[in-house]
N, C-alpha and C positions, 0 to 999 in steps of 0.2 A: 502493500499498499503505499500512496507518495501522500503525505502532510504538506497540507495550503493553509495560510492564514489569508482571509479577509474580511472586506472590513459589508457588513453588509448596508445595500442603496436606501433599507428604509428607515434604518436607526439607529446607524453608523457603529456600530458594536463587533469587536472585532471577534471574529469568531474560526474555529478548524474545521476543514473540512477533507476526510477522509480519501484518496480516489482511487480508483483499482487500475492498475495499468496493464491490465491485460483488453480491454477494451481501447483501440486509441483514436476513435472520434467518439465526444459523450454529450449529448444535450438532454437536459432533464432538468424538469420544474419540482422542485420541494419548497415547502415554506420553513420560514428563518425558526431554528432554535431560542431565540428569541423575542421576540416582536410576533410571531406567527404568522408577517404577512409570505407572499407566495412571491420564487426570487427562479429564475429561470439563468441555468449552469451552461454553458458552453465550453468544454473541455476535450484539448487536441496534445495526446501522450504519445511518440513517439521512440523505443529505443530505452521504456523503461527512464525517459524524461519530461517532462511538462515541457510542453512546447506554448502554448494557448491556456489560460483563464480567463472567464470574462463571467460575468454577474450582473445580470439586469432583470431591474424590480419588475415587477407587473402590478401596472394599477390595478386596483378593486374598485 
């Protein structure tokens, strides 16, 4: 697993995301663990290295 810290774009709390490096292109929606607002994650991994990580707030 790859550890990556990010700031929630809704509440600005710094959080840890554990990323499975066996899937090279990942796009998924999860709720923030602090404020429960929805976030869209877009992640690219190559050779067990995190190449790109973006988190986008989803408006409600």
